[in-house]
N, C-alpha and C positions, 0 to 999 in steps of 0.2 A: 725895588722892583715895581713893575708896571702891573697894576691890579684893575680888573673890571669886574665887578659883581652885577649880575643879571638874574632875573626870573623868567622863566618860560610859563606863560600864562595862555589859556585858550578855553572853549567850550569842551566838554567831555568828548573823547573820541576823535579829536582834531589831529591827533598826532605828536604831542608833546613828547612823550616818553621815546616813541620811535626816532625822534629828531635828536634827543640827547643821545641815544646810542650812536647815531651818525657822526655827531660832534665829536664824541669821544674816539671813535675810529679814525675820523680825519685828522686829529691832533696827535695821533699815534699813541694814545693812552693804553693800547693793548699791543703785546708782541704779535708778530706776523702769524706765528704758528698757534696762537692762543685762541681756544675755542670760546666764543661768547655767545650767550643766550640772547636772543631776541627781548627788548624791553627790560634791559639789564637793571635799570633802576627799579623796577617793581619787584622788590625782594620778597614781600609778603605772598604767601601761596594764592590768598584770595584775589590780590591784585593781578596774579598772574593768570588765575583762572577766568577772572571777570574783564580783564583788560582795562582796568581802571587803576588810576593812582588814587590812593587813600591818604597817604602821609607825605608832606613835602620831604624832598630828599636833596642833600647837597653833594655836588661833585665839582672836582677841580681839573682843570686841564691847562696845559702850556701851549700857547700858539705863538711861535716865534720867541720873542722875549717878553710876552705878557702872560700873567697868570689870569685864567678867567674862571672865576667861581660861578657855578650855575646852580640855581635851585629849580628843580622840577616839581611844579605844584599841582595839586588835583584839580580836575575841571569840573567835578560836581558840586553843584551849590550846597550839598550838605556838608562838604568840607571847605566851605568858603573861608572859615575862619583862619586856616592855615595861609590863604591867599593874602589876606588883609595884614596879618603879622609879618609875612616875609617882604612886603613892601617897605617895612622899616629897615631891612637889611641891605637893600640893592639900590643902584643908581640908575639902573635901566632895564628893559624888559623886552622880550621877544613876544609879539602878540601873534598867535597862531590863529589862522583862518582857513577852514577847508574851502578850497576853490570851488567846489560843487555845492556844499550846504551855504556857503556865506556867514553872515554873522547869526549868531543864535543867542538865546536868553543868558547863558553863562558867559559869552563873549562880552556882552554888555556889563555883566556883573564884575568880572575880572578887571575890565579896562577902566570901569568907574574906580575901582579900588587903586588901579595905579595912578589916574588922573589925580585922585584925592590927594595921594602922596606925592605928587609932582614928579613921578617916575617917567623918563623918557622913554617912549616905545618905538621898537623897529617892527613894521608889519611883515610877517613871512606868510605867504600865500602858499599853502601847503596842498598836496595831493594834486600837484599840477598835471600828473599823469592820467587822471581820471577821464572817462568819456563824458561828453556833453557838458562841460564846464563853460561858464561865461566870466572870464577873469575881469573884463571891464565892469561888469555889473557888481562882482564882489567887491572890487576896489571902490566903486561908488558907495556901496552898503556901508564899508569900513568908514570911508570919510563921512558919509551922513551920521554914523554912530559917534564919531569924534565930536562933530558939531552939537548933536543932540545932549551929550554929556559935558559940553561946556568946555572942551579942550582949549588950553590957550593957544595963541596964533602960532608960536614957535613949533608947537606940536602938530599942527595941522598939515605942514610940508613934511609928512613922515617919509622914511625912506622904506625901500620895499625889496625883498627879495623872494624870489620864486623857487620852491623845492618839491622835491618828492622823497620825504623821509623813507619811504618804504624801498624805493630804489637806491636811495643814497645819492642824489643827483642835486644840482642847485645852478641857478643863473640869476642875473639882474634883468633879464628880458623876459616878459610874459609868454613869449612863443615857447611852446613845450619842447620843439627841436632844437632850442639852444641849450638844453640842460647838459651839464658837463658832470662826471663822477666826482664825489667829493663835496664837502662842505666849506671850502675856502671861502667863499662868497659870504657866507654867513658870519663866520669868524672874523673875517676882515672888516665887516661891517660894524661888528660888536667893537672892535678895536678903535675904528675911526669915528663912530658916531657916539657910544656911550662914554659919558665922561667918567673919569678916575675918581675914587672915593675921595669926598672933601673931608679928608682926616690929617691930623698933625701929630706925628709921633712924639714931639716935643711938648705937648700940652700934657696936663694930668690925665689920668686913666679914666675913660668913659666907655663903658661896654653894656649895651641895653639887650636883655634878654628877650628874644622874640619867638622861639620855639623851645620846647622841652622834649627830653628823650628819658629814659630810664632804663636801669639794669640793676640786677639783684647784688652787684659787686660794690658799685659806688653810688646807688641810689639815684636821685634825680639830677639830670644833666642840663644845664641851661646853655642854649645855642644863640649866638648873636654876632653882630659886627663889632669889631673894635673900633668906636668912631674917633677916639684920640688916645695917644699915649701907648703902653705897651703892657702885658700881662705876663708873668713867669710863673712857673711851677714853685710852689712852696712861699709865694708872696702871701703877706698878710693884706686884705683887702676890705673894704666896707661896702655893704650893698644897702642902697637906699629903697626901703620898702615901699609898697603901694599905698600904706596909711601914712606914710611920711617919717616913719621911725628909720632907725638904722641898725644894722648887726655887722659885726666883724667875724670874718672867716677865713681860714687858711685854703689857698688853692691846692688840692690834692692832686688833681690831673688836668691836663689840657689836651684837647685833640684838635688836629687840623685835618684836611681833606686832600687826597692825592688820587686823581682818577675816581673809582668808585669806593676807595677804602677810605676808613677813618683811622688816623694813625695818631699815636701818642706824640706830643711835641713838647719842648721845653719852654717856648715862647711865643707869643701872637702880637704883631704889632699892628698900629693903626691902618685900617682899610681891609684887613684880613677878617674872614669868617672862622670862628673857632668855637669849641664847646668847652664849658667849664664845670668840674666836678669839686664838690666840697662842702657845699650847703643843701642839706637835704630837703629844705623847703623853699627853694627859690621859685620865683614865680614870674610869668611873662610880664613884661612892662618894667621890671625892677632894673635899676642901674648899678653896676660894679663900678665903684670908683676907689681911687688911692685912699690909704688910711686916715690921712687927716686932711683930706680935700674932697669932700661930699659935694658933687654939682650933678644931680640927677637930670636925665632927658626927660622931655614931656612925656607923660604916660601913653601907652598904646590904648586905643579904644578897641574893645571887644563886643562883638554883637552877642546878645543875650540868647539862650536856646529858645526854640519855638514850639517844640514837640516833646512830650513825655510819655513814658510807660511805666507800669508797675513790674518790676521784677521780683519773683518770689521762690522760696524753695519748693520743690515738685510735690505735689500732695496727691498725685493721681495713684490708682491702685496698682499701677506697674512702676512705682517709684522705686529706684535702687537697682533695677534689674539690668542696667545697660551702664551708666556713669559711674565713675569713682568718687567725684567730687560733689556731694550732696548737701552739706550742711550750711547753715546760715553763716557760720563763721568763715567758711572757705569762700562763699559768694561774696560776703561782704569784703573780705581781703582782695579778692579779684577785682571788685568794682572800684575799691580805693586805688589799687595799683595803676587801674586805667586813668583816673583823674589825675595821677602823677604826670602823665605825659599829654593827656588831651585836655586843654583848659576849656574847650566848648561843651564839656560834659559836666553835668551836675549829679550828685547822688545824695538822698537824703533817706535815711532810715525812718519807716513807718512806726511809729511808737506802738508797743506792746504786740508786735507781730514778727514774722519772718519774711518782711517784704520790704523793697526800697522803691522810691520814685526816682527813675533815672530819665533827666532832662538832656536833650541834644538838639542838634540842627536839623532833623528830618529823619525820615523812615529808614533810608539808606545807611545813614549815621549810626542809628541804634540798631539796625539789622547787622551791620558789619561786626560790632561789639558782641552780639548774640551769637553768630556764627564763629567767630574766634572762640569764645567761650565753649561752645559745644564740641569744638575740636580739640580743645585741652582736656575734655572729659567731664564737663560740668552737666549736671542736670538741674533744670529750672523750669518755672512757668513764666509766662508774661501774658499782660493784657494787651487789649487793643490800645494802638497808640491814640493820643488826644492832644489837640493843641493847648498852647499855654494861653490863657485869657488873663489880660490885665485890666484892672479897675482903676479908672481915673475920675475923680469927682462923682463917684457912684454910677459912671458909665462904663459898660464892659467894652473892652476892645480886643479884637483877635487879630492875627496875622494874615495878610493877603498876599498873593503871589502873582507874578507875571506868568502867563502859561502860553507857549508857543507849540502849536500841533502842525505837522505836515501829514496830510492823508491822501490817498487816491481819492478822485472826484466822486467815486461811487458811493463812498462812505459818509460824505461830508454832512448830510442829512441826518444820519443817526448820532453822529458826533455833536451836532449842534443842539440837538433835542437832549442828549443825556447830560451836557454842560448846562443847558438852561435849568434842569431839575436840580442842579448843584450850585445855583446863585452866581454863575459865572457872567461876567459883563464883556460882550465881544468890543475889542477896540479896533480890529483890523481884518479884512479877509482879502487874500491875494490869491486869485484863481489863475492857474497856469494850464497848460495843454492836457496834462494827465494828473497833476496833484493840485491840491488847494493848500494855502498856509493862513491858519487861523491863529489870532492873537487875542488872547483873553487876561482879563484880571479876575482872579477867583479867591474865595476864602480858602485858606489852607485846609479847613474842615472838609472843603468840597472835594479835595484831592484825596483825602484818606479813602482808601479801598478803591480807587478809580482806575489805577494802572491796569489791573487784570481785566476790569470790565472793558477798558479802552482796547486792549489786545484782542479781546474777544469780538468788540464791534468792527475792528479794523482787519479781523483774520490775520493779525500779526504784521501788517503792512504800514501801520501808523508809526510815526516818530513823535514822541512826547516829551518836552523839557520844560521845566519850571525853575523859579529863582524867587527868594523872598523878596517882597516889595515894601510892605510897611505895615504897621497897624492901623485898624479903622474900627469904628463902633459896629458892635455885633448887630446884624439883621435878623436872620433865620436862626431858630433854636433847634432844628432836627436834621441837620447835614451829617453826612459821614456814615449814617447806618445802612446796611445792607437791606435792600427791599425784599429779597426772597428768604424763605425760611430754611430750616436745615433737616435733615434725617438724623436721629439721634438714638444711639443704641440703647436698648431697654436690658440688655443681659450682658454678663461678662463671659468670654470664651473665644473660640477661633471661628472666624466667619466661613461659612460654608457656601458652596455654589448654590445649593437648594434654596437656601434663604436669600441669597443676593438675587437670585433670578427672579423672586417675587417682589422684593424691595425695590429693584431698579426700574420697575414700571412707574413708581412714584416720583422719580427724578433721576439725578446724575450721581453716581457712586464716586467716592473718593478712595476707596479701598478694593482689594482683591480676595478671593478666597484665600484661607490661610493666614490671613491677618489677625493678629491678637487685639481683641477689643475689650472695652469694660462699659459698664453703665455710664450714661452721660457723655460718652465719646462721639464726636460728630463724624459720621461716616459718609455722608452725602448730602445733595442739595435738593430740596423739595421744589416742586414746580410752582407751589403756591406761597403767600406771603406768611405761611404760619409754620412753626416747628411741628415735627412729626416723630413721634417714638417708634421704633421699629425694632424687629428681633432679627438679627442677622447671623446668629448662630444656631438657628433651628435645624435639626436634621430630619431627613425623611425616614418615617417608620419603615423599616424592613419587613415585607411579609414573604417574599420569595426571591430566589436569585435574580430573576429578570429585573425586578424594580430595584434591587441592590446596585445592579450596575447602571442604572439609568442616569446616575449623576454625571458619569463620564461622556454623556451626550449633550450636557447642558451647554449651550452657546451663550457666553455673556458679552455685554459691550465692555471696551476698555475704559478703566476708570480715568477720571481725570486727575493728571498728576500735579500735586500742589508743590511748589517750592518754598521755602521759608518765608521770603517776602510775599509770595502770594498769600501764605496763611495769615501772615500780620495784616495784609490788605483786608482779607476777608472777614475775619471774625467782628462780632458786634461786642456791644459793651458788657454784655452778661456772658461772654465767652472768654477762653484762654487759648494760648498755644503752649501746649507741653514739648519741652526740648531737651533731647538726650544725645549722646554722641552719635548713635546711629540712625535716629530719626525724629521726627516731630509730628505731633498728632493735635488737631483742634478738639476742644472739648467745652462743655458748659461748666460755669462755675459751680453750680448746685448739681451734682451728679445724679442723686436720686431722682428717679422720674416723678413720683409723687410728690415730694417736697417742692420739686421745680414749677409743676403745673399749680401748685397752691400759690407759689410766689408769683407766677406770671398773672394769675387771676386777680390776686390783690393789686398787682400793679396797674392792670388794666382798669380796675374799678377805681384807684386814685386817679388815673389820667381822665377818666370820664367825668369825675367829680369836678376837676380842675377847670375842664372845658365848660 
């Protein structure tokens, strides 16, 4: 059988998953009368809601007499670990570039991973139907990117296909008028240009695990490409471990891919992508070999986590009123289960406590885990994210990121000022007619809590994207803390319009009347850089009928709505986010107002002495 194994790589929101939809339709993977949802590969609820791909997914289509295995990869940098491992499974890739936006930071990141693995790319210029596109400039940017990343000469003469994944059209000509329905141009280009797997079915078995999955019935499942030989259900095989040791196990189940379905199969042969169940602790990078012929493939490099948070059991006064899964045992089981399929995640129990340090690749990576747990019925509390500092020869190193920003020209001054305060170094500034593209290198700490501020400064019109660059020596020590103070509740109860009317003069409210609050809960933002303890449950004393009805005439400002990501961005190191299935609240670590003020006074005195 003719086989092509390809990955689809791109910056977030450039249309990868929508393109896969169209490839599936063009290849006849669905019946004519079958109802197919948009972005069919995004099976997770959160993926559908946010329009992003979180987990790499495999699909398989038949085009004429060729089986094309397609891996849809995440575009967000936080899930870049999926991209780098997938490069070990494929022989070519489709590099998708938005015809309007051009190359972006994640475009550079995913192409760099492909070139490092010497994977041949085909360039797909997508969204060719958008207004005001400059295809020639976009192609020039792509070629410049290839050269900057040191692509070999044979890759510089890359093939290009022009598509509108949304409209389901494609062409080999940059003129949008030449677009024709269907994706035959893309599929034929894959068959013609991407090499078949360099695999030999007659050689001894070699299957390297590149991705993990997990279910409660068979445990951990290893996914990879059969590099050589074949593997069958009930075979006794040997796995070469990461530490050089070996272990023998029986292949309990094998899975293959047909369309968007994963099916049980009896055997998989050289060049095919399959999933193997039978070894409960199999890991990424380990090689499955024949029983008496162990010949491991080179280990896969995995980038280390750059960000960590503390997860803990919910200790707020409202604990247990909403969620069903509250105990440390349940939370620990859930976190361990997540590490079974997400190798970019690390979980470590804090000694003598009901809390865990959870390390990942970014705020979105950890935020998605928290959101999944919330929907499953968990209650927990989490700390402010902080970057992972490395120490080499007594020198502290911290992660830095490439940051790219597109903003309307009116907001450029404010953005430059705000980034200057966060130790960002400007690399490039490209001023166009109505927008400006700014390129920076910034410490990861400088980006903590910046997204919410950025959206406020640009009134929602700015576009921000960033990707990990490297570790550098630490310079500034006070990055990443919020500059403004907060309004903190002093009493437990239900917030009243009367109380909020007086409190909102001090700043911006996060809650509305009728909200259940407790002492130490953050209910708003102060106008100044100090925290302010306020009573938001105070009721007006009733003296006669007229004043009793006065509450109904109170006109309050709309509170600021805070999403989960906004809360994680917003809190300082002395604060927590309490998460339950129906809501999330920001709170101080020390709830008691008197105790907290004493602690803050001692801290300020210590800082004064240090200076």
